[in-house]
N, C-alpha and C positions, 0 to 999 in steps of 0.2 A: 750455270753451269760452267764450269773451265772449261776452256778449248783445250783440243790433245795439240801437244808440241811435234813438230814434223817427223822424231823418230817414233813415238808413237805408233801415229799413223803408218809409217812405213813396216815396223814391225808387225803391227797387229794384221795389217794388208799379206804381207807379203807370208805371214803364219798361214790365211787363210786362204792361199794361194796352194803353198805346200800340201794343206790337208785336203783338197782337192786334186791337187794333182800327182802325190804319195800312195793319198788314204783313200782317195774315190769316197771324200766324205760326202756325204747328200747337203744338196743346198739349204734345206732348214736345219742342219746341222750346224753348217756353215752360218747363217744368219743367229743363230743361239751364241756359238762362240763372237761371232762379233759385238754382240751385245753387251754379252758381259765382260768383253775385256775394254772395250771404249768404256762401260761403267766404270772399273777400275782404273784406267789412264785416269779419268776424268777426275777420282777421285783423291788422284794422286797428284794431280798439278793445281787439283783447287786446294793443296798443303804443301803447294812451291817443291812438290817430290815428282820423279817420274819415272818409267818401264825401267830404265836404263841405272837408276840409283836405288831403286826399291828394296831394301832389304827385309829379312823374315819379322823384321817386328812391323814393318810396315803393312806384309800381305797381313799380319792377326788382328792385326786394330782394324783394317777394313773388315774384314769380318765380322767384328766384334759391333761395328756400323752400320754392319748388312742384319746383323742381329737386333740390335737397337731400333733398328728402322721397319721390325717384325718381319724379314723375309721369312718363307718357312725353311725348316732344315734343308730339305732338297732341294732347293734352289739356291740357298750358301754352299753346298757341296755341288750343285755345277758348275759354282762360280770357280770357289778354286781348283774344279778340276783343272775349269779351261786355263787357267792362270798356271797353273802347275804344267800345260804342257805347252804350253807361253816359252816359260822360262826355259823348258826341256829343249825347246827348238834354238832357242837363243842361244843357248850355251852349246850345243850342235853346230851353231853358224858359227861359233866366235864370238855373238857380240857380250858375253858375258861369261864370267869364269865360274857363275856358278849359279843354283837354282833355289831361290830361297822359299821356292812354297816344298822345296822339295820332302821335308820333312814335318810339314804340319800336319796335324791327324782335322779332319774333316768332322763335320756334325755328325752326329749320329740320327742315323735315318728310322724312325719308325716304319715299321713294315704295314702297309695298306693292301690291305684286300680289293682287286678291281671289283667293281659292281657289274653284274651281268643281267642280263634281262631272262625270263622264263620261257621255257618252249611255246607257252601259249602264248606272251607275248611277242614273241619273235612269228607267231603264224599271223597276228592283227594286222606286224607290222607288215609282212609280206602281203597280205590281201588288198592293204591299203595303198600299198605301192601299184599294184596290179589296175588301179581307180581313179589314181593320182595322173594329171596332166590332161594339157588343154586337146592335143589329139592322140589320135591310133599308135604316131610315132613314139611322141612321149610317153605315152603308157607302158608301152614295149621295151622302149630305155629304162624308167623309172625299176621296173618287174626283174630284167634281165640286173641291172646296178646287185639291186637287193639279193636275187637269188645267189648270185656271183659271192657277194660279199658274204654272207651266212654261211655259203657250201662251202669255204675258202678257207676264212679268216684272214684274207689280205688285209693288209695294211690300206687306208684311203689313197694312198700316193700311188700304191701299187697298184689299184685297182682302175683308177682313173687314167693312166698312162699306160695301161695295156694298149699292144700294140692290134689292129686287128687281124695281122698274118697267124698272130698264137692263137685266135678262135677258126679257123678257118678248118672244116672237114671234121666236123660234128666231132672234136676233138673228148676224150675220156678224160686228158689233164690238160691240165695248162700250165705255162713254162712262166712262171714268176720273177721275174728281176727284183730284187730285195734290199737291201742298207748292204752300203759296204759292197755293191754291183754283185752279191750274193745269188746266184739263180738256185730254185729249187721248183721242183712238180707238185704240185695239187688237185687231187682229184675232183670230178664235176658230179655230183649226183643229177638223178635223173630231171627232176623239177628244173635244176641249171640249166642243163642241157639244151631243155626244152627253151627256154625263156632264151636262152643264147641263140639258139636258132630264129626261133619268130622276131629277135630284134636286130639280125642278121639279113634276114630275106629285108625286112623294111629299111633298114638303115644302106642296106646297097643298090634297093631301087633309087631312096635318095642319091647315090652317089653318081648311077647313072643319070638321073634326071642334071642332077649339075653338070655332068661331064660334057652333058649334050649341049649345056649353055656354056662349056669353055673351061668351068672349073678343074682346077687338079683333084682329085678322091684325097680323103683323109685317109694316114698311115694308122689311127687310132682308133679305136673298137669304139671309144666313145666321144666322137670329134663334136669341133666347139670352134666357133667365128672367133674366139679368144687369139691373146697373142702365143699360148703355149699349145695350141692348136686342140686340145682335147680340155674335155670338163673340168674344172677345177676343183682340190678341196675344200675348197667357201661354200660354192655352185651347192657341192654334195652335200654337206655340213646343212644348209638353208633348207634343199630336200629333205635329207630326214627327220628335219624337226617337221615339216608337212605332212609328211605318214607318219608321225606321233600323231601328230593334231587328229587326222582322218581317222587315226586306229582307237583315239582314246584313251591314249596314253600321254602323260605327264614330258612334253619336249624337253625340258630340261633332263631327265631322267634317261633320253635317249641320244647317242651318240653315236656315228661311225664303230670309236671303239671298243663300247660296250655291246657292238655287235662283235667285234672281234671274241671278245672275253667269251660270249655266250657261245660262240661257235667252239671254243678249248672246253668250258664246263662242262658244255652238256658232250661233247666225247667223251670226256673223262669220265665224266656220270654212266655214260653207256659205256664202259669199259674199254675205252681205247689207252694203249700203251703210252705212258709218258716223254718217252722217248720219240714215238709216232709226233705226236702233237705236237713236240718241240721240234722235229723235221717238218711239219704242216705253216707252224709261223714264223720259222724261219729265225727264229733263236740261236745265236750264236751259242750261250750259254743254257747249259739245261736248267741252272739257277731262275733262271727268268721265268721256265716254264713252273716249276715248282711252287711258284705260286696258287694255283689254280688248284692243285691240293690242297692247301688251305680251305680254298671258295669251298670246296667240295666235303673238308670236314667239317666246318661252320654246318652247311646245311645236312647233312646226315647228323649233325648230334639237336639242330631245329627240330627234325624228325623224331627222336628218338625222346625229347622234352615231350614233346606234342604227343604220340601216338601210346608210347610205350608204361602202362598200366602201372609200374611202380616208380615211373617217375614224375607222377599228377601231384598237386599239392593237396595235402590235406586238410582239409575242411576242419573247423576248431571244435573239439570237442566228441569230431568223429572217431567212431571205435572199427579200427581194421581189423580184430582179430576175428576167426572165423569163428561161425557160432556154434557155442557149445566144445570148440578147441581149446586145445592146452599150448601153453606161449612156448611150452617145450620141447613140441614135437619135433622130429629129424625132417 
C-alpha cells in the first residue's frame, strides 16, 4: 500500500477537524470519512498521483476500481460522497480551483428494506435480558437497557451515552442528544420507567459505596470502568447476542439496530403517524423514515396472500365454480 504524502495527510486531518468543529460531525462519521479518504489517497499515490493533482478522470477511475474490487453500491456512494466533500472543502480553503468530483454521478443504490423483529421476538428478548447477568445489578442494568431501547428507538450510541441526570425524577420523557448535536424528547413506556427506576436504585447504591471509598460517581446512566466512562457500543452488541441466545433466537439476526427498526415498524403498524416516528427516531429527513411504510406494505401483502380466500393457489383440476351455479351470475 502506497504511503500518503504530507499534503494528503494534512488535507484529510484538517478536513476532519473542520467537520468536528463546524458541523459537529459524530466521531463514527469522522472515522468513516477518514478511512474512505485515506483509501482514495493511497490509491492515487500508488499511481504516482496525489489529492492536489487528481482530476475527474482519476476519481471516476477510482470508483471503477472499487466496483471491480466488489465493493457494494452503497460503499462506493459513501466513498464518492467523502471525496466530493473533501474537494469542496479544499476549494473553499483555496487549495484547489475546482472540485473534480462535483459532476460525477454516484452509483444507484438498490432500496433495502430494514430487517425487523416481530413483537413476539422482542418480548422474548426482553424476558431474556431480565434473567441474564451474574448479579442482581447486572440483570437490572440489562433489563433497563433493553426496555429503553425498545421503548424509544434510540441509536446505540445515544443509549449508552445517556447522562444519569436525564433519568432522574421518574421521567415521562427522556432528552436524547442525537446526530449533529440535535436534541429530541422521547416518551417512556410504563415498563421502561419501571426498569429504569429499579436500575437507578441499585446503581445509586453502588455509587454510594464507591463514594465511601473515595471514588467519584459516574455521570453516565450506564457507567463503566473503561476510558469512555460508560458502557461501550461493542459491549452492548455482545450483550444483545447473549440475550438472543437465551431467548432461543438466531444471534446473527438480532442487533440493536433491528430493535430500532422494530420500534418504528410496530409503531407504524399500530397506527402512529409517520411524522411522529420521524421525530422519535431523530431523522432529519422524512425520506429516511418512509422506508418503514414499505416494510409495512410488504407485511400487509404477505398477510393478504396468506389469508385471503381469493389469493389461495388453485390446485390442478380443482373446480372453483359454485355447485350448480352459473358462470355468468352477477
